[in-house]
C-alpha angles and dihedrals in degrees: 000000000000102000091299140087116261115202096172098091105103134169127192128206131191133197107236115232108235109210110217115247104264113250109227115241114254132210141193132244129191147081134161148340114200143175106253096205094177093044094228097127092240128106107244123195093248095051118098135215121257116235122216101025112151113233119191123197119200110202126214090262091055096252118130137220124192132203136169128230117254128235089285096047093255126139136170139188114205137195097037122160123214113288146088118303134182119219118199123189118201108221111241114243111278094019136103129202115264130223115304135224096000100138147349108003091230092058108028130083118262091200134242091303131022140165117233131189118213107206113171094308143076117257115211097165102086102117135161127198126201132184136195108245117231112266108238113225111231115255106260114246108231115243115256128213138189125246127193146081133165141333112205142171106257094209095176092042094228097127091240124108107237124196093251095052114098133213122261117232123216100025112147112227118194123199118199111207125214090260091056097253119127138219124195134198136173125231117248131222 
């Protein structure tokens, strides 16, 4: 300043625009758990959903989320980012997992456990079918019976046991069974 005012010194400021952190897009995953009554691994129109099946989703970071199928056998996980997920279905009591990957992905069973990749889209094709195995009837145990009676001294040699004829002790009696095996016993006093 040389003995005079100087109004030429300026300074400008700007307010920086802070771009919000982008929120990653999220997607949904889910579908259906059904009773595969004909055990073919395919959802048929007459087969119904199973309510109350526990479905566990393991996220890419290893954390898990669990849900339960509704009255129609439907389930969904929401708010999922892109990545690889594992879906595990807990077999309902009295059921077994059906055949897997035998047809159209939207209608076949993906099994009791499957890995799914979310890649910029929802996936509503993760299904699991279960069936009730046939209850095997126990093999009937054949009835058993007893066989035996009396060995006596036929003193009058008529082949008929008379009241005065007595039993004979120590006689070995052998029984041959239908399968050819034998059993022996000895008469008592």
